[in-house]
mmCIF entry with sequence, helices, sheets and N, C-alpha, C, O atoms, coordinates in Angstrom:
data_MODEL
# 
_entry.id   MODEL 
# 
_entity.id                         1 
_entity.type                       polymer 
_entity.pdbx_number_of_molecules   1 
# 
_entity_poly.entity_id                      1 
_entity_poly.type                           'polypeptide(L)' 
_entity_poly.nstd_linkage                   no 
_entity_poly.nstd_monomer                   no 
_entity_poly.pdbx_seq_one_letter_code       
;(UNK)(UNK)(UNK)(UNK)(UNK)(UNK)(UNK)(UNK)(UNK)(UNK)(UNK)(UNK)(UNK)(UNK)(UNK)(UNK)
(UNK)(UNK)(UNK)(UNK)(UNK)(UNK)(UNK)(UNK)(UNK)(UNK)(UNK)(UNK)(UNK)(UNK)(UNK)(UNK)
(UNK)(UNK)(UNK)(UNK)(UNK)(UNK)(UNK)(UNK)(UNK)(UNK)(UNK)(UNK)(UNK)(UNK)(UNK)(UNK)
(UNK)(UNK)(UNK)(UNK)(UNK)(UNK)
;
_entity_poly.pdbx_seq_one_letter_code_can   XXXXXXXXXXXXXXXXXXXXXXXXXXXXXXXXXXXXXXXXXXXXXXXXXXXXXX 
_entity_poly.pdbx_strand_id                 A 
# 
loop_
_entity_poly_seq.entity_id 
_entity_poly_seq.num 
_entity_poly_seq.mon_id 
_entity_poly_seq.hetero 
1 1  UNK n 
1 2  UNK n 
1 3  UNK n 
1 4  UNK n 
1 5  UNK n 
1 6  UNK n 
1 7  UNK n 
1 8  UNK n 
1 9  UNK n 
1 10 UNK n 
1 11 UNK n 
1 12 UNK n 
1 13 UNK n 
1 14 UNK n 
1 15 UNK n 
1 16 UNK n 
1 17 UNK n 
1 18 UNK n 
1 19 UNK n 
1 20 UNK n 
1 21 UNK n 
1 22 UNK n 
1 23 UNK n 
1 24 UNK n 
1 25 UNK n 
1 26 UNK n 
1 27 UNK n 
1 28 UNK n 
1 29 UNK n 
1 30 UNK n 
1 31 UNK n 
1 32 UNK n 
1 33 UNK n 
1 34 UNK n 
1 35 UNK n 
1 36 UNK n 
1 37 UNK n 
1 38 UNK n 
1 39 UNK n 
1 40 UNK n 
1 41 UNK n 
1 42 UNK n 
1 43 UNK n 
1 44 UNK n 
1 45 UNK n 
1 46 UNK n 
1 47 UNK n 
1 48 UNK n 
1 49 UNK n 
1 50 UNK n 
1 51 UNK n 
1 52 UNK n 
1 53 UNK n 
1 54 UNK n 
# 
_struct_asym.id          A 
_struct_asym.entity_id   1 
# 
loop_
_struct_conf.conf_type_id 
_struct_conf.id 
_struct_conf.pdbx_PDB_helix_id 
_struct_conf.beg_label_comp_id 
_struct_conf.beg_label_asym_id 
_struct_conf.beg_label_seq_id 
_struct_conf.pdbx_beg_PDB_ins_code 
_struct_conf.end_label_comp_id 
_struct_conf.end_label_asym_id 
_struct_conf.end_label_seq_id 
_struct_conf.pdbx_end_PDB_ins_code 
_struct_conf.beg_auth_comp_id 
_struct_conf.beg_auth_asym_id 
_struct_conf.beg_auth_seq_id 
_struct_conf.end_auth_comp_id 
_struct_conf.end_auth_asym_id 
_struct_conf.end_auth_seq_id 
_struct_conf.pdbx_PDB_helix_class 
_struct_conf.details 
_struct_conf.pdbx_PDB_helix_length 
HELX_P HELX_P1 AA1 UNK A 7  ? UNK A 24 ? UNK A 7  UNK A 24 1 ? 18 
HELX_P HELX_P2 AA2 UNK A 32 ? UNK A 41 ? UNK A 32 UNK A 41 1 ? 10 
HELX_P HELX_P3 AA3 UNK A 43 ? UNK A 51 ? UNK A 43 UNK A 51 1 ? 9  
# 
_struct_conf_type.id          HELX_P 
_struct_conf_type.criteria    ? 
_struct_conf_type.reference   ? 
# 
loop_
_atom_site.group_PDB 
_atom_site.id 
_atom_site.type_symbol 
_atom_site.label_atom_id 
_atom_site.label_alt_id 
_atom_site.label_comp_id 
_atom_site.label_asym_id 
_atom_site.label_entity_id 
_atom_site.label_seq_id 
_atom_site.pdbx_PDB_ins_code 
_atom_site.Cartn_x 
_atom_site.Cartn_y 
_atom_site.Cartn_z 
_atom_site.occupancy 
_atom_site.B_iso_or_equiv 
_atom_site.pdbx_formal_charge 
_atom_site.auth_seq_id 
_atom_site.auth_comp_id 
_atom_site.auth_asym_id 
_atom_site.auth_atom_id 
_atom_site.pdbx_PDB_model_num 
ATOM 1   N N  . UNK A 1 1  ? 32.749 -4.746  52.128 1.00 0.00 ? 1  UNK A N  1 
ATOM 2   C CA . UNK A 1 1  ? 33.666 -5.139  51.069 1.00 0.00 ? 1  UNK A CA 1 
ATOM 3   C C  . UNK A 1 1  ? 35.097 -5.106  51.590 1.00 0.00 ? 1  UNK A C  1 
ATOM 4   O O  . UNK A 1 1  ? 35.474 -4.224  52.362 1.00 0.00 ? 1  UNK A O  1 
ATOM 5   N N  . UNK A 1 2  ? 35.863 -6.056  51.165 1.00 0.00 ? 2  UNK A N  1 
ATOM 6   C CA . UNK A 1 2  ? 37.254 -6.132  51.603 1.00 0.00 ? 2  UNK A CA 1 
ATOM 7   C C  . UNK A 1 2  ? 38.120 -5.121  50.857 1.00 0.00 ? 2  UNK A C  1 
ATOM 8   O O  . UNK A 1 2  ? 39.243 -4.846  51.280 1.00 0.00 ? 2  UNK A O  1 
ATOM 9   N N  . UNK A 1 3  ? 37.623 -4.569  49.765 1.00 0.00 ? 3  UNK A N  1 
ATOM 10  C CA . UNK A 1 3  ? 38.431 -3.640  48.971 1.00 0.00 ? 3  UNK A CA 1 
ATOM 11  C C  . UNK A 1 3  ? 38.285 -2.192  49.417 1.00 0.00 ? 3  UNK A C  1 
ATOM 12  O O  . UNK A 1 3  ? 38.990 -1.326  48.899 1.00 0.00 ? 3  UNK A O  1 
ATOM 13  N N  . UNK A 1 4  ? 37.404 -1.904  50.349 1.00 0.00 ? 4  UNK A N  1 
ATOM 14  C CA . UNK A 1 4  ? 37.121 -0.514  50.712 1.00 0.00 ? 4  UNK A CA 1 
ATOM 15  C C  . UNK A 1 4  ? 37.683 -0.174  52.092 1.00 0.00 ? 4  UNK A C  1 
ATOM 16  O O  . UNK A 1 4  ? 37.690 -1.015  52.991 1.00 0.00 ? 4  UNK A O  1 
ATOM 17  N N  . UNK A 1 5  ? 38.146 1.046   52.249 1.00 0.00 ? 5  UNK A N  1 
ATOM 18  C CA . UNK A 1 5  ? 38.588 1.548   53.548 1.00 0.00 ? 5  UNK A CA 1 
ATOM 19  C C  . UNK A 1 5  ? 39.772 0.780   54.119 1.00 0.00 ? 5  UNK A C  1 
ATOM 20  O O  . UNK A 1 5  ? 40.746 0.490   53.425 1.00 0.00 ? 5  UNK A O  1 
ATOM 21  N N  . UNK A 1 6  ? 39.660 0.460   55.408 1.00 0.00 ? 6  UNK A N  1 
ATOM 22  C CA . UNK A 1 6  ? 40.731 -0.255  56.105 1.00 0.00 ? 6  UNK A CA 1 
ATOM 23  C C  . UNK A 1 6  ? 40.591 -1.767  55.999 1.00 0.00 ? 6  UNK A C  1 
ATOM 24  O O  . UNK A 1 6  ? 41.423 -2.503  56.530 1.00 0.00 ? 6  UNK A O  1 
ATOM 25  N N  . UNK A 1 7  ? 39.565 -2.231  55.333 1.00 0.00 ? 7  UNK A N  1 
ATOM 26  C CA . UNK A 1 7  ? 39.298 -3.666  55.253 1.00 0.00 ? 7  UNK A CA 1 
ATOM 27  C C  . UNK A 1 7  ? 40.461 -4.477  54.676 1.00 0.00 ? 7  UNK A C  1 
ATOM 28  O O  . UNK A 1 7  ? 40.753 -5.548  55.209 1.00 0.00 ? 7  UNK A O  1 
ATOM 29  N N  . UNK A 1 8  ? 41.144 -4.022  53.610 1.00 0.00 ? 8  UNK A N  1 
ATOM 30  C CA . UNK A 1 8  ? 42.258 -4.831  53.092 1.00 0.00 ? 8  UNK A CA 1 
ATOM 31  C C  . UNK A 1 8  ? 43.364 -5.033  54.126 1.00 0.00 ? 8  UNK A C  1 
ATOM 32  O O  . UNK A 1 8  ? 43.909 -6.129  54.260 1.00 0.00 ? 8  UNK A O  1 
ATOM 33  N N  . UNK A 1 9  ? 43.686 -3.977  54.845 1.00 0.00 ? 9  UNK A N  1 
ATOM 34  C CA . UNK A 1 9  ? 44.730 -4.078  55.862 1.00 0.00 ? 9  UNK A CA 1 
ATOM 35  C C  . UNK A 1 9  ? 44.278 -4.983  57.004 1.00 0.00 ? 9  UNK A C  1 
ATOM 36  O O  . UNK A 1 9  ? 45.052 -5.815  57.480 1.00 0.00 ? 9  UNK A O  1 
ATOM 37  N N  . UNK A 1 10 ? 43.035 -4.827  57.444 1.00 0.00 ? 10 UNK A N  1 
ATOM 38  C CA . UNK A 1 10 ? 42.514 -5.663  58.528 1.00 0.00 ? 10 UNK A CA 1 
ATOM 39  C C  . UNK A 1 10 ? 42.531 -7.137  58.147 1.00 0.00 ? 10 UNK A C  1 
ATOM 40  O O  . UNK A 1 10 ? 42.906 -7.980  58.962 1.00 0.00 ? 10 UNK A O  1 
ATOM 41  N N  . UNK A 1 11 ? 42.131 -7.457  56.926 1.00 0.00 ? 11 UNK A N  1 
ATOM 42  C CA . UNK A 1 11 ? 42.127 -8.854  56.486 1.00 0.00 ? 11 UNK A CA 1 
ATOM 43  C C  . UNK A 1 11 ? 43.546 -9.397  56.358 1.00 0.00 ? 11 UNK A C  1 
ATOM 44  O O  . UNK A 1 11 ? 43.787 -10.571 56.642 1.00 0.00 ? 11 UNK A O  1 
ATOM 45  N N  . UNK A 1 12 ? 44.485 -8.555  55.933 1.00 0.00 ? 12 UNK A N  1 
ATOM 46  C CA . UNK A 1 12 ? 45.880 -8.989  55.840 1.00 0.00 ? 12 UNK A CA 1 
ATOM 47  C C  . UNK A 1 12 ? 46.420 -9.332  57.224 1.00 0.00 ? 12 UNK A C  1 
ATOM 48  O O  . UNK A 1 12 ? 47.151 -10.310 57.382 1.00 0.00 ? 12 UNK A O  1 
ATOM 49  N N  . UNK A 1 13 ? 46.065 -8.536  58.218 1.00 0.00 ? 13 UNK A N  1 
ATOM 50  C CA . UNK A 1 13 ? 46.504 -8.804  59.589 1.00 0.00 ? 13 UNK A CA 1 
ATOM 51  C C  . UNK A 1 13 ? 45.907 -10.117 60.088 1.00 0.00 ? 13 UNK A C  1 
ATOM 52  O O  . UNK A 1 13 ? 46.603 -10.920 60.709 1.00 0.00 ? 13 UNK A O  1 
ATOM 53  N N  . UNK A 1 14 ? 44.632 -10.337 59.821 1.00 0.00 ? 14 UNK A N  1 
ATOM 54  C CA . UNK A 1 14 ? 43.981 -11.583 60.254 1.00 0.00 ? 14 UNK A CA 1 
ATOM 55  C C  . UNK A 1 14 ? 44.607 -12.787 59.563 1.00 0.00 ? 14 UNK A C  1 
ATOM 56  O O  . UNK A 1 14 ? 44.845 -13.812 60.202 1.00 0.00 ? 14 UNK A O  1 
ATOM 57  N N  . UNK A 1 15 ? 44.878 -12.673 58.254 1.00 0.00 ? 15 UNK A N  1 
ATOM 58  C CA . UNK A 1 15 ? 45.522 -13.778 57.529 1.00 0.00 ? 15 UNK A CA 1 
ATOM 59  C C  . UNK A 1 15 ? 46.915 -14.058 58.086 1.00 0.00 ? 15 UNK A C  1 
ATOM 60  O O  . UNK A 1 15 ? 47.309 -15.215 58.231 1.00 0.00 ? 15 UNK A O  1 
ATOM 61  N N  . UNK A 1 16 ? 47.651 -13.006 58.393 1.00 0.00 ? 16 UNK A N  1 
ATOM 62  C CA . UNK A 1 16 ? 48.996 -13.164 58.942 1.00 0.00 ? 16 UNK A CA 1 
ATOM 63  C C  . UNK A 1 16 ? 48.934 -13.868 60.297 1.00 0.00 ? 16 UNK A C  1 
ATOM 64  O O  . UNK A 1 16 ? 49.734 -14.763 60.571 1.00 0.00 ? 16 UNK A O  1 
ATOM 65  N N  . UNK A 1 17 ? 47.997 -13.470 61.130 1.00 0.00 ? 17 UNK A N  1 
ATOM 66  C CA . UNK A 1 17 ? 47.836 -14.115 62.433 1.00 0.00 ? 17 UNK A CA 1 
ATOM 67  C C  . UNK A 1 17 ? 47.489 -15.594 62.270 1.00 0.00 ? 17 UNK A C  1 
ATOM 68  O O  . UNK A 1 17 ? 48.020 -16.440 62.989 1.00 0.00 ? 17 UNK A O  1 
ATOM 69  N N  . UNK A 1 18 ? 46.606 -15.903 61.334 1.00 0.00 ? 18 UNK A N  1 
ATOM 70  C CA . UNK A 1 18 ? 46.209 -17.296 61.108 1.00 0.00 ? 18 UNK A CA 1 
ATOM 71  C C  . UNK A 1 18 ? 47.399 -18.135 60.648 1.00 0.00 ? 18 UNK A C  1 
ATOM 72  O O  . UNK A 1 18 ? 47.583 -19.259 61.115 1.00 0.00 ? 18 UNK A O  1 
ATOM 73  N N  . UNK A 1 19 ? 48.200 -17.597 59.740 1.00 0.00 ? 19 UNK A N  1 
ATOM 74  C CA . UNK A 1 19 ? 49.374 -18.342 59.270 1.00 0.00 ? 19 UNK A CA 1 
ATOM 75  C C  . UNK A 1 19 ? 50.405 -18.514 60.374 1.00 0.00 ? 19 UNK A C  1 
ATOM 76  O O  . UNK A 1 19 ? 51.065 -19.551 60.445 1.00 0.00 ? 19 UNK A O  1 
ATOM 77  N N  . UNK A 1 20 ? 50.555 -17.508 61.242 1.00 0.00 ? 20 UNK A N  1 
ATOM 78  C CA . UNK A 1 20 ? 51.474 -17.645 62.370 1.00 0.00 ? 20 UNK A CA 1 
ATOM 79  C C  . UNK A 1 20 ? 51.010 -18.740 63.322 1.00 0.00 ? 20 UNK A C  1 
ATOM 80  O O  . UNK A 1 20 ? 51.827 -19.518 63.814 1.00 0.00 ? 20 UNK A O  1 
ATOM 81  N N  . UNK A 1 21 ? 49.708 -18.807 63.587 1.00 0.00 ? 21 UNK A N  1 
ATOM 82  C CA . UNK A 1 21 ? 49.180 -19.869 64.450 1.00 0.00 ? 21 UNK A CA 1 
ATOM 83  C C  . UNK A 1 21 ? 49.425 -21.240 63.833 1.00 0.00 ? 21 UNK A C  1 
ATOM 84  O O  . UNK A 1 21 ? 49.795 -22.180 64.536 1.00 0.00 ? 21 UNK A O  1 
ATOM 85  N N  . UNK A 1 22 ? 49.223 -21.358 62.531 1.00 0.00 ? 22 UNK A N  1 
ATOM 86  C CA . UNK A 1 22 ? 49.474 -22.637 61.859 1.00 0.00 ? 22 UNK A CA 1 
ATOM 87  C C  . UNK A 1 22 ? 50.951 -22.998 61.899 1.00 0.00 ? 22 UNK A C  1 
ATOM 88  O O  . UNK A 1 22 ? 51.295 -24.171 62.043 1.00 0.00 ? 22 UNK A O  1 
ATOM 89  N N  . UNK A 1 23 ? 51.821 -22.017 61.774 1.00 0.00 ? 23 UNK A N  1 
ATOM 90  C CA . UNK A 1 23 ? 53.261 -22.278 61.805 1.00 0.00 ? 23 UNK A CA 1 
ATOM 91  C C  . UNK A 1 23 ? 53.699 -22.770 63.182 1.00 0.00 ? 23 UNK A C  1 
ATOM 92  O O  . UNK A 1 23 ? 54.574 -23.630 63.286 1.00 0.00 ? 23 UNK A O  1 
ATOM 93  N N  . UNK A 1 24 ? 53.101 -22.234 64.226 1.00 0.00 ? 24 UNK A N  1 
ATOM 94  C CA . UNK A 1 24 ? 53.480 -22.599 65.590 1.00 0.00 ? 24 UNK A CA 1 
ATOM 95  C C  . UNK A 1 24 ? 52.930 -23.950 66.006 1.00 0.00 ? 24 UNK A C  1 
ATOM 96  O O  . UNK A 1 24 ? 53.467 -24.572 66.922 1.00 0.00 ? 24 UNK A O  1 
ATOM 97  N N  . UNK A 1 25 ? 51.878 -24.419 65.361 1.00 0.00 ? 25 UNK A N  1 
ATOM 98  C CA . UNK A 1 25 ? 51.258 -25.697 65.703 1.00 0.00 ? 25 UNK A CA 1 
ATOM 99  C C  . UNK A 1 25 ? 52.189 -26.822 65.273 1.00 0.00 ? 25 UNK A C  1 
ATOM 100 O O  . UNK A 1 25 ? 52.585 -26.899 64.111 1.00 0.00 ? 25 UNK A O  1 
ATOM 101 N N  . UNK A 1 26 ? 52.539 -27.703 66.224 1.00 0.00 ? 26 UNK A N  1 
ATOM 102 C CA . UNK A 1 26 ? 53.587 -28.681 65.923 1.00 0.00 ? 26 UNK A CA 1 
ATOM 103 C C  . UNK A 1 26 ? 53.127 -30.137 65.997 1.00 0.00 ? 26 UNK A C  1 
ATOM 104 O O  . UNK A 1 26 ? 53.961 -31.030 65.849 1.00 0.00 ? 26 UNK A O  1 
ATOM 105 N N  . UNK A 1 27 ? 51.859 -30.415 66.217 1.00 0.00 ? 27 UNK A N  1 
ATOM 106 C CA . UNK A 1 27 ? 51.443 -31.814 66.331 1.00 0.00 ? 27 UNK A CA 1 
ATOM 107 C C  . UNK A 1 27 ? 51.414 -32.509 64.971 1.00 0.00 ? 27 UNK A C  1 
ATOM 108 O O  . UNK A 1 27 ? 51.653 -33.714 64.891 1.00 0.00 ? 27 UNK A O  1 
ATOM 109 N N  . UNK A 1 28 ? 51.125 -31.773 63.911 1.00 0.00 ? 28 UNK A N  1 
ATOM 110 C CA . UNK A 1 28 ? 51.107 -32.355 62.568 1.00 0.00 ? 28 UNK A CA 1 
ATOM 111 C C  . UNK A 1 28 ? 52.382 -31.937 61.840 1.00 0.00 ? 28 UNK A C  1 
ATOM 112 O O  . UNK A 1 28 ? 52.636 -30.745 61.662 1.00 0.00 ? 28 UNK A O  1 
ATOM 113 N N  . UNK A 1 29 ? 53.164 -32.892 61.429 1.00 0.00 ? 29 UNK A N  1 
ATOM 114 C CA . UNK A 1 29 ? 54.437 -32.607 60.756 1.00 0.00 ? 29 UNK A CA 1 
ATOM 115 C C  . UNK A 1 29 ? 54.229 -32.504 59.246 1.00 0.00 ? 29 UNK A C  1 
ATOM 116 O O  . UNK A 1 29 ? 54.761 -33.302 58.474 1.00 0.00 ? 29 UNK A O  1 
ATOM 117 N N  . UNK A 1 30 ? 53.453 -31.515 58.849 1.00 0.00 ? 30 UNK A N  1 
ATOM 118 C CA . UNK A 1 30 ? 53.172 -31.274 57.435 1.00 0.00 ? 30 UNK A CA 1 
ATOM 119 C C  . UNK A 1 30 ? 53.320 -29.782 57.174 1.00 0.00 ? 30 UNK A C  1 
ATOM 120 O O  . UNK A 1 30 ? 53.601 -29.018 58.097 1.00 0.00 ? 30 UNK A O  1 
ATOM 121 N N  . UNK A 1 31 ? 53.138 -29.365 55.944 1.00 0.00 ? 31 UNK A N  1 
ATOM 122 C CA . UNK A 1 31 ? 53.275 -27.962 55.575 1.00 0.00 ? 31 UNK A CA 1 
ATOM 123 C C  . UNK A 1 31 ? 52.079 -27.118 55.988 1.00 0.00 ? 31 UNK A C  1 
ATOM 124 O O  . UNK A 1 31 ? 51.068 -27.628 56.470 1.00 0.00 ? 31 UNK A O  1 
ATOM 125 N N  . UNK A 1 32 ? 52.223 -25.809 55.786 1.00 0.00 ? 32 UNK A N  1 
ATOM 126 C CA . UNK A 1 32 ? 51.156 -24.870 56.145 1.00 0.00 ? 32 UNK A CA 1 
ATOM 127 C C  . UNK A 1 32 ? 49.884 -25.139 55.355 1.00 0.00 ? 32 UNK A C  1 
ATOM 128 O O  . UNK A 1 32 ? 48.779 -25.038 55.889 1.00 0.00 ? 32 UNK A O  1 
ATOM 129 N N  . UNK A 1 33 ? 50.043 -25.481 54.085 1.00 0.00 ? 33 UNK A N  1 
ATOM 130 C CA . UNK A 1 33 ? 48.865 -25.736 53.249 1.00 0.00 ? 33 UNK A CA 1 
ATOM 131 C C  . UNK A 1 33 ? 48.075 -26.919 53.791 1.00 0.00 ? 33 UNK A C  1 
ATOM 132 O O  . UNK A 1 33 ? 46.850 -26.851 53.888 1.00 0.00 ? 33 UNK A O  1 
ATOM 133 N N  . UNK A 1 34 ? 48.755 -27.991 54.142 1.00 0.00 ? 34 UNK A N  1 
ATOM 134 C CA . UNK A 1 34 ? 48.075 -29.173 54.670 1.00 0.00 ? 34 UNK A CA 1 
ATOM 135 C C  . UNK A 1 34 ? 47.439 -28.876 56.026 1.00 0.00 ? 34 UNK A C  1 
ATOM 136 O O  . UNK A 1 34 ? 46.344 -29.358 56.316 1.00 0.00 ? 34 UNK A O  1 
ATOM 137 N N  . UNK A 1 35 ? 48.117 -28.089 56.854 1.00 0.00 ? 35 UNK A N  1 
ATOM 138 C CA . UNK A 1 35 ? 47.549 -27.713 58.151 1.00 0.00 ? 35 UNK A CA 1 
ATOM 139 C C  . UNK A 1 35 ? 46.297 -26.869 57.962 1.00 0.00 ? 35 UNK A C  1 
ATOM 140 O O  . UNK A 1 35 ? 45.316 -27.035 58.687 1.00 0.00 ? 35 UNK A O  1 
ATOM 141 N N  . UNK A 1 36 ? 46.329 -25.965 56.990 1.00 0.00 ? 36 UNK A N  1 
ATOM 142 C CA . UNK A 1 36 ? 45.171 -25.113 56.712 1.00 0.00 ? 36 UNK A CA 1 
ATOM 143 C C  . UNK A 1 36 ? 43.982 -25.965 56.265 1.00 0.00 ? 36 UNK A C  1 
ATOM 144 O O  . UNK A 1 36 ? 42.855 -25.753 56.714 1.00 0.00 ? 36 UNK A O  1 
ATOM 145 N N  . UNK A 1 37 ? 44.239 -26.925 55.383 1.00 0.00 ? 37 UNK A N  1 
ATOM 146 C CA . UNK A 1 37 ? 43.172 -27.817 54.925 1.00 0.00 ? 37 UNK A CA 1 
ATOM 147 C C  . UNK A 1 37 ? 42.633 -28.666 56.074 1.00 0.00 ? 37 UNK A C  1 
ATOM 148 O O  . UNK A 1 37 ? 41.422 -28.839 56.210 1.00 0.00 ? 37 UNK A O  1 
ATOM 149 N N  . UNK A 1 38 ? 43.537 -29.192 56.897 1.00 0.00 ? 38 UNK A N  1 
ATOM 150 C CA . UNK A 1 38 ? 43.120 -30.021 58.025 1.00 0.00 ? 38 UNK A CA 1 
ATOM 151 C C  . UNK A 1 38 ? 42.272 -29.214 59.005 1.00 0.00 ? 38 UNK A C  1 
ATOM 152 O O  . UNK A 1 38 ? 41.288 -29.726 59.537 1.00 0.00 ? 38 UNK A O  1 
ATOM 153 N N  . UNK A 1 39 ? 42.643 -27.958 59.247 1.00 0.00 ? 39 UNK A N  1 
ATOM 154 C CA . UNK A 1 39 ? 41.864 -27.094 60.144 1.00 0.00 ? 39 UNK A CA 1 
ATOM 155 C C  . UNK A 1 39 ? 40.480 -26.822 59.570 1.00 0.00 ? 39 UNK A C  1 
ATOM 156 O O  . UNK A 1 39 ? 39.519 -26.662 60.321 1.00 0.00 ? 39 UNK A O  1 
ATOM 157 N N  . UNK A 1 40 ? 40.371 -26.770 58.248 1.00 0.00 ? 40 UNK A N  1 
ATOM 158 C CA . UNK A 1 40 ? 39.073 -26.576 57.617 1.00 0.00 ? 40 UNK A CA 1 
ATOM 159 C C  . UNK A 1 40 ? 38.186 -27.805 57.701 1.00 0.00 ? 40 UNK A C  1 
ATOM 160 O O  . UNK A 1 40 ? 36.960 -27.691 57.709 1.00 0.00 ? 40 UNK A O  1 
ATOM 161 N N  . UNK A 1 41 ? 38.799 -28.976 57.763 1.00 0.00 ? 41 UNK A N  1 
ATOM 162 C CA . UNK A 1 41 ? 38.039 -30.223 57.803 1.00 0.00 ? 41 UNK A CA 1 
ATOM 163 C C  . UNK A 1 41 ? 37.718 -30.679 59.222 1.00 0.00 ? 41 UNK A C  1 
ATOM 164 O O  . UNK A 1 41 ? 36.648 -31.231 59.475 1.00 0.00 ? 41 UNK A O  1 
ATOM 165 N N  . UNK A 1 42 ? 38.647 -30.449 60.142 1.00 0.00 ? 42 UNK A N  1 
ATOM 166 C CA . UNK A 1 42 ? 38.574 -31.043 61.477 1.00 0.00 ? 42 UNK A CA 1 
ATOM 167 C C  . UNK A 1 42 ? 38.418 -29.948 62.530 1.00 0.00 ? 42 UNK A C  1 
ATOM 168 O O  . UNK A 1 42 ? 39.362 -29.204 62.799 1.00 0.00 ? 42 UNK A O  1 
ATOM 169 N N  . UNK A 1 43 ? 37.234 -29.849 63.122 1.00 0.00 ? 43 UNK A N  1 
ATOM 170 C CA . UNK A 1 43 ? 36.980 -28.803 64.114 1.00 0.00 ? 43 UNK A CA 1 
ATOM 171 C C  . UNK A 1 43 ? 37.836 -28.965 65.365 1.00 0.00 ? 43 UNK A C  1 
ATOM 172 O O  . UNK A 1 43 ? 38.200 -27.971 65.993 1.00 0.00 ? 43 UNK A O  1 
ATOM 173 N N  . UNK A 1 44 ? 38.164 -30.200 65.737 1.00 0.00 ? 44 UNK A N  1 
ATOM 174 C CA . UNK A 1 44 ? 39.023 -30.430 66.895 1.00 0.00 ? 44 UNK A CA 1 
ATOM 175 C C  . UNK A 1 44 ? 40.417 -29.875 66.635 1.00 0.00 ? 44 UNK A C  1 
ATOM 176 O O  . UNK A 1 44 ? 41.004 -29.232 67.505 1.00 0.00 ? 44 UNK A O  1 
ATOM 177 N N  . UNK A 1 45 ? 40.945 -30.118 65.453 1.00 0.00 ? 45 UNK A N  1 
ATOM 178 C CA . UNK A 1 45 ? 42.259 -29.593 65.088 1.00 0.00 ? 45 UNK A CA 1 
ATOM 179 C C  . UNK A 1 45 ? 42.226 -28.066 65.017 1.00 0.00 ? 45 UNK A C  1 
ATOM 180 O O  . UNK A 1 45 ? 43.167 -27.408 65.460 1.00 0.00 ? 45 UNK A O  1 
ATOM 181 N N  . UNK A 1 46 ? 41.156 -27.500 64.465 1.00 0.00 ? 46 UNK A N  1 
ATOM 182 C CA . UNK A 1 46 ? 41.008 -26.046 64.395 1.00 0.00 ? 46 UNK A CA 1 
ATOM 183 C C  . UNK A 1 46 ? 41.033 -25.440 65.792 1.00 0.00 ? 46 UNK A C  1 
ATOM 184 O O  . UNK A 1 46 ? 41.685 -24.421 66.019 1.00 0.00 ? 46 UNK A O  1 
ATOM 185 N N  . UNK A 1 47 ? 40.325 -26.064 66.724 1.00 0.00 ? 47 UNK A N  1 
ATOM 186 C CA . UNK A 1 47 ? 40.316 -25.585 68.105 1.00 0.00 ? 47 UNK A CA 1 
ATOM 187 C C  . UNK A 1 47 ? 41.707 -25.650 68.709 1.00 0.00 ? 47 UNK A C  1 
ATOM 188 O O  . UNK A 1 47 ? 42.120 -24.738 69.425 1.00 0.00 ? 47 UNK A O  1 
ATOM 189 N N  . UNK A 1 48 ? 42.438 -26.730 68.422 1.00 0.00 ? 48 UNK A N  1 
ATOM 190 C CA . UNK A 1 48 ? 43.798 -26.880 68.933 1.00 0.00 ? 48 UNK A CA 1 
ATOM 191 C C  . UNK A 1 48 ? 44.705 -25.777 68.382 1.00 0.00 ? 48 UNK A C  1 
ATOM 192 O O  . UNK A 1 48 ? 45.513 -25.212 69.119 1.00 0.00 ? 48 UNK A O  1 
ATOM 193 N N  . UNK A 1 49 ? 44.577 -25.474 67.102 1.00 0.00 ? 49 UNK A N  1 
ATOM 194 C CA . UNK A 1 49 ? 45.390 -24.425 66.480 1.00 0.00 ? 49 UNK A CA 1 
ATOM 195 C C  . UNK A 1 49 ? 45.059 -23.068 67.093 1.00 0.00 ? 49 UNK A C  1 
ATOM 196 O O  . UNK A 1 49 ? 45.963 -22.302 67.429 1.00 0.00 ? 49 UNK A O  1 
ATOM 197 N N  . UNK A 1 50 ? 43.775 -22.768 67.240 1.00 0.00 ? 50 UNK A N  1 
ATOM 198 C CA . UNK A 1 50 ? 43.367 -21.472 67.778 1.00 0.00 ? 50 UNK A CA 1 
ATOM 199 C C  . UNK A 1 50 ? 43.737 -21.315 69.248 1.00 0.00 ? 50 UNK A C  1 
ATOM 200 O O  . UNK A 1 50 ? 44.022 -20.207 69.701 1.00 0.00 ? 50 UNK A O  1 
ATOM 201 N N  . UNK A 1 51 ? 43.733 -22.418 69.997 1.00 0.00 ? 51 UNK A N  1 
ATOM 202 C CA . UNK A 1 51 ? 44.092 -22.367 71.412 1.00 0.00 ? 51 UNK A CA 1 
ATOM 203 C C  . UNK A 1 51 ? 45.598 -22.259 71.590 1.00 0.00 ? 51 UNK A C  1 
ATOM 204 O O  . UNK A 1 51 ? 46.071 -21.886 72.664 1.00 0.00 ? 51 UNK A O  1 
ATOM 205 N N  . UNK A 1 52 ? 46.355 -22.583 70.550 1.00 0.00 ? 52 UNK A N  1 
ATOM 206 C CA . UNK A 1 52 ? 47.808 -22.509 70.642 1.00 0.00 ? 52 UNK A CA 1 
ATOM 207 C C  . UNK A 1 52 ? 48.429 -23.721 71.298 1.00 0.00 ? 52 UNK A C  1 
ATOM 208 O O  . UNK A 1 52 ? 49.623 -23.710 71.597 1.00 0.00 ? 52 UNK A O  1 
ATOM 209 N N  . UNK A 1 53 ? 47.655 -24.765 71.530 1.00 0.00 ? 53 UNK A N  1 
ATOM 210 C CA . UNK A 1 53 ? 48.184 -25.991 72.121 1.00 0.00 ? 53 UNK A CA 1 
ATOM 211 C C  . UNK A 1 53 ? 48.707 -26.883 71.012 1.00 0.00 ? 53 UNK A C  1 
ATOM 212 O O  . UNK A 1 53 ? 48.061 -27.046 69.976 1.00 0.00 ? 53 UNK A O  1 
ATOM 213 N N  . UNK A 1 54 ? 49.877 -27.458 71.230 1.00 0.00 ? 54 UNK A N  1 
ATOM 214 C CA . UNK A 1 54 ? 50.362 -28.355 70.204 1.00 0.00 ? 54 UNK A CA 1 
ATOM 215 C C  . UNK A 1 54 ? 51.783 -28.583 70.380 1.00 0.00 ? 54 UNK A C  1 
ATOM 216 O O  . UNK A 1 54 ? 52.390 -29.322 69.604 1.00 0.00 ? 54 UNK A O  1 
# 
């Protein structure tokens, strides 16, 4: 469960890292929300975001 123990803090750190990666990705000139949706739809874009290339 995300509500028990250290899980809330751990998930917050993971979410923060994910948003930082999306912010640093510069190939798509759109907002964070659109980048998040695109990463959910497009595995190639997700790989690019996670690799930090862009």
